[in-house]
N, C-alpha and C positions, 0 to 999 in steps of 0.2 A: 503494501498500500503506500503510494507517496505521501510526501509530510510537509507543509508549511506552516513557519513559526514568523510571523510581521513581526518588527519593532519598528522606529523609524530615525531617521537623520538623514543626511546628506553626504557628498564625497564620496565616492566609494570605488570596491577592490574586491576582484572579484578569486575567490577560493574554493578549488576542488579536489576533497576527499573522496580517492578511489579505495572502497573498505573492498573486504571480502564477496560479500554477499548486498554492498550496496551504496550509492556513491551519496554522497552528501555537498551541494553545493550552497555556498554561504555568498552574502555581500558583507564587507565590513570596509570600517572608515581607518583612517591609515594609523591607526591603532590598535587596532586589533577588534575593536566593538562592532561584535557582529549586530546587522542593524535584518539583514532576513534569511532566510535558510530554507530550503526544501532536498528532500531526498527522492529515489526513486531507486528498484530492487533489482536484481538480478540476479539466475539461478546458477548451483554450483554443481556442476555437473561431475557424477562418477562414475562412470561409461564399468571401471574395473573396481574390485574390490583396493584398494591402498591410493589408486588416483582420484585427484582432485583438480578442476578443467573449467575454464570457464570462457564462452567463444568474447575474443573482444572488442566486437562490431554489439554483442549485448552490455557491454561498458560503454558504446559510443552514445546508443540510443537512447542510455539512462540519461546520462550526461545533458544528452538535450534538452529531454524530459525536463530535467530538474533546472538546470537554467532558465529556461521557457518560466517554471514557477517562480524561481527565485526571482526574475525582473519585474515579473506579474508584480510580487509583492515586497520589492524594494521602494527607495524613495524614488526614485523615478530619476537617477541620473546614470550617466554612462559608467557603468566599471573603468579605470584607466589600467591596469594591467591584468596579468591573471594569474597566480597561485597556485603551487602544485601539491598535491602529498599524497600518499599512495602507499596501500598493502605490498610488503617485502619479500624477499626471497625469491618469488617469481618468475616465469621468463615468458617474453613473448618472443616466436619466431617471426620474420617477419619478410614479404620481399620488397623492392626496392623503394615503392612507394606508399611501404607501410601497410598494403594488403598483408592480413596474418596468414602465415600459410599452416598454421592449425592452430586448435586452439589453444589459449593460452594455459601452461604448467604451473599451478599455483603452488602455495606457501606450504599446505597442508599434505600434498602430494609426496606419496612415502613408494614409488615405482623406482627410484634410481640408489634402493639401499647394498645393489650390488658394489655400483658406481666409488661406494667409500674406502672400498680398497684400495681404489689406485693411491687414495688419500693416507692410510696408514702405509702404503708402499714407499711415501716421500719420504726423501730426507729429512730428520728433526728439523736441521734449518728452513726447511722450507714447509713445515708444517706450522713453525712457531710465527713465520711471517705472516701466516692468513691469521690467527690469532683467535680465532673463535672454533667452538664446538664443531664436529661433524653432525651435518643431519642432512637426510635425501631430498627433504624439499629444500634446497638452496638448487640456487641459477647453474651452481660447478655442474652439481652432478646430472642435477635436471636436463644440460645438455648433453652433458656424455652421454648419458642413454640415450636421449634423442640421437645423438651422431652414431651412437651403436643398432638402433632399432628400424632408427627411419632414413636412413643413409639417403632414400631420392627426395625426402622434404629439405633435409640438410643442403642436400648439393644446393636445391633453387633457392634459397633462404641467403639473404643479404646481410638483416641484420637480428640478432639477441638484445630483447630490450629488458627491461624492466616494465614493470603494467604502467606506471606514471608516467614512463617516459616512452613510451607509445603514445599515450595519449599529448606529450608534448609533438611527439612526432605530426599526428595528427594535427593539431593547432596550428603551427607553425611550419611542418614543412623540413627541418630541421632534425638531423641523428645526433644524439648526446647521450651520454650518462652524468650521472654527479657522484661526489665523496658518499652521501651518510648510506644510498642504496647502491654504490657499486660493492663498499666494504663488506655489506651483508649476502654475497656471494659464492663465500670459499672462492676467489678470483682473484682477490685485490691482497696487495701486498701493505699491509698498513703502515711499518716505515718507510715506504719509499714512494705510496699515497699516489700509486700506479696497479695495471693490471698485470698477476701477477708471472710472466712469461714460461716461467717454468711450469706451472702448473695446469696453466693453460695447454701448454703441450702433451703433457702426461695426459693430461683425461681428451685427448685425443680433439681439443673443440679446434674452428679455424679462426685463428686469433683475429680477422678481418671484420668476423661476426661480431665483436664488443665495440660500442663506439667510442668518438674523441672522451674521455673526461674533462668534466669543467670543472672549474676553481671550488664553488662551492653553491651552496644550495638556493642563496641570493639572487644570483648575479643573471642578469637577462639572458637569456636562451635563443631568445629568437622574436618575431613578433609575431600577429597573429594575422592568417593566410585571409585576403577577401573573401573567397569563395567559404571558409568557415566560417567568418566572419557571419556573412549574410545567412548560413543555417543555424547560427547561435544566437542573433538578434545582438552580437557583439561591433563594436568601433573594430574596423578594420585599423591592422598596423598596431596595435598597443601591446607592451613589452609583455613578452609568458618567459617568469620565471625556472630555473633549472631546477626547482621543485625539491620536495625531499622525500626517502623513507616515511611513513606513517607514524612511527617511535619516535622520530627526531624531529618533525612536525609538532608531534601530539607533546615532545620534551620542549619546545620552544612555546606552544602554544597558550601551556601553561605555566612556564615561568622555569622550567628544573635548570637552570643556569648554570647554580652557585655550591662549589665542594659541598657536599656531605647533605644537601636536598636529596632524598629519595622520593619516589615516587611510584604508588600503585594505579595501573590500569585492569580494569577488568571489563574487558569486549567479549569478541571471541574466542580467545585466548587469554591469557597473564602476561603479562608486562610488568615490569616493575627495571626502574632504571635510576643511575644515578650519576651524577658526575666526576668527571678521574681526568684525570693528568694524561698529555700526551704519549702517545708509547712512543718506547726507544728500542732500538737493539736491545738490549740490556734490558730491559723490561719485558718484553717479546718471548725472549730467552726460556721466560718460565712458565710458557703457556703453549708447551707442546700438546695437551690434552684436555682445556678448558672444557669446563662446564657452564659458563656461561659469557655472553656475549660482550665484546669489546668495538666501538662502533664510530663512524664519524658523528656529530653533530648539527643541526643545520646552521648553526651560527660559520662564521668563517673558517675557526680555527678550533671547534668546541670537540670535546669528545665524551662518551658516557658507557657504561659498562650496563648492562641490559639481562638478568633473568628472563629468559623467555617460558613459559609455558602453553601448552596446549589444550587444556581442563580449566576452561572459564566458561563461559556464555554459551558456543557448544554445546557443551557436555550438561547445564543445564537445558536447555532448550531440544536438549533428546527426552533427558527422565519428565521434562513438562508433557512434551508431545504424547509421550507413552501414556501417563495418568492421566492426559487428557485433563492438566491443570492448566489456568489460565497465567499468567507470568503473575498479578497479585497475588493470588492463593500460593504458588510456589514462594514468593517472598514473605507473605504473612507467617510459611510454617517456623521463621527464623525467631520468631517470639514464642516459639514453644520451648526453645532451649533444649538442652541435652537430657537423655535422662537414662536408669539405667537398661542395661540390656537392650540399647537401640542399635538397628543394625550399623555393620561397616559400609560407605561407597567409598571405592576405587573409582575415581572418576577418568581414568586413561582409555576414552575409548576410542580414540585414533594414535595411541603411543605416546610419548610425551620425551621433551626436552630440558630441560634446566629442570632436576641435576642430574636425570636417569638416562637422559640419548637414548635413547630405548623405542624405537617404531613395534616394536613387538607386545610391549606393555598394553594390558585392557585391561578395563573396568570391570568389576561388582556389586552386589551386592551378597553381603556375608553376615551371619549367625540372625537368620530370619528367623521369627516362628510367630503362630498364629493369632499373636494377639497385635503384632504390629497393624497400623493401618496407613491410609495412605499417607496421613502426615508424617508420621513418621519417618517415610521413605522419603517427602520430599525434605522433610531437617536432613535428614543423611544426606540427600544432595548438596545441601549447601554446604552440609561442614566439609563432605571430600574437598568441594572446590577450594573454599577456603584451608584447608588441608595442604594442598596442592600448593598453592600460592606461600604457604608458612613454606613448603620445600626449595621454592626458589630463594625469598629473601635468605632464608640462612645458604644460602649457597652464594650470595653477593658480596665478591668486597668490600670491608669498608664500612659495613652495616653492624652495629653494636648490638650484643645480646639483648642488652637493658636500655630503658630508657629512648625506645625507637619511638620516633616522628616519622610517619607518613603522610604525603598528600594523596589522596584518595579523588580518582578519575573516574571515568567510563561513565555511561548511562545507566548501568546494572550496577551500580551502589548507590541509589538514595532511600531502600527501603531501610528506617532506624535499627529493625531490629537485624540485619543483615550486616548493616556497619557496625550493632553492637558484636556479632558473632566473629567477623572478621577481626574486630580489633580483641579480642581474645584468645582467638588461632593465631593470629600474628606477635601476642605481647606486645602492643605498638598503640599509640597516642595516633588517631588518624583525622586531619585534617584536612575539610574542604574546600576543593579547588573550585572555584567563583567565574568557571569557565565550561560554557555552554561547545562543546564540541572540541576537543583542545585541538586536533589533527588540523582540523577544517580552519580552526582562529591561525593556526600554525602557518596555512596557505595562505591566509590571507595578508601575513604579515611578510611574506616574502614575496608577495604580490609587490604590496607597499615598496620594498626594498629595491627589486629588479625595476619598477619605475619609477627610482630618485624619489621618494615621498619620503623616508626616512633612512637613519644613516644607520652605519653598523651598534656605535655605542647607543644609539636613541633604540635599535630593537632590541637590544637588551635591555634597558632601564623600562620601556614598554611593557614588554613581556610577563613581568614580574606580577603577577596576580595577588588581588585578597584572598587569604586563607582563614579558615575558620574550624577548630577544635573540633569535632563533631562528633566521635567517638574515645573512649579510655577503655583499656582492660578492666574489666568489674567483676563482683563477684562468682563469676560463673568460669571464668579463666583458669580456675582450678582443675575443674571439672572437665573441661577443653584440651588441658594441658595431658591429663588424663588416657582422655580420648584419642589424640592425637599420636600417645604412645600404643594403644591398642591397632591404630590408623596404618601405624611403620611397620609395626609386625606383623597385618596381616599382608600387607605389600611383597616384606619380604618373602614370605610363606609361599604365596600366590606368583612373583615375578617368575621364578623356573617354570612353573605349567605354564604358562601367558607364552615364553618366551620359546616355545619348544614348537 
């Protein structure tokens, strides 16, 4: 279903945030105030077990719909620039004119598991330069799989692009990549800040498929083509930013810019990010087999570490659909609290990244008995996702064990009971970020930067949002610590069976 939200003002920029299952388009002012927003959905196709694909043309149709809606809802001022944010890790293989050669392979795809053996066989120094955990849902393994299994498609392809870079190519006719997305492909040397030729060659990827790397997310990367401007109802020739991967755009949009800041976002998956120093050859030398990610931020020179989990909203959505529950009923179950003998829910329906890096990990309910009702199952699902988030938080470097303070973002974290459950499970004080749609706001700020409306220094200053303390560990924390120990015991016991 398409959604529109209207606010008011003038002087606007357009931000496009390409998500996994929907696109959000916003109009913002130069300091990122959201003036109007619209969204449109598209499917994730799963033609085979472990596959996750989308036709890029479905993205484009959704963008056309959402842009038309947001322009109709906005203040009536023509946008002065376009900023981009997009789902990370996936790959669009296309022809020289940007026509997709096949459906896009997404981050949730696990078909390239065997290609990870190529990475494991690399010299230690090469693995260290990538500075990121191995996952089959990254563009590097996915491209190696496509070269191996679809050679005719790859022989006729001209470009291999990240999703939002394909959108930029459609907008401008220019083909390029930028650091915040490129460093999440398992093809990027984080110290040299370029494509890693040794890794590309080892995977059998044609190097000419990889486009030029732009310097940073906020640089203007082309201007809107007249034909596309007419199609979208936008002014021709306005600048389009290089854009950023969605986690980098969200960090910018919610002001995660200062060392020590930690933010938890629960969307389709779970992302926990914190600002870190730029890597050096010495520091990456210790990251041969990391379980957390190290990525370029959307600012000119920033970096962040991220714990990334697959078990967020998509696991909760599966549970509520299975049990025939609305979202409101699911979140209301959090108010029930834990009870003795509750079932344990392992939420790993599609494998897991941080900290397990196991595509074969699977979910379960255990400890079921006849007295358990639907509310007990709904509650345990929320609890299991909260425990999975705690697994990621514990793995993130630089986060203290006690007196934790986390910013909380994401549309699925507005229920007070759910927030209280998270605070207890994470042993953390949670602060709400006063930002509707952080990734989309980040895209709007990048549009302002590309259009010359805002400087680097101003960008950092205006990106910092207001935060409010909304939840702290409470009386239920001790009970949840006991429940989490049972969750971890269950995970350890069942993991070998699920991995066979």
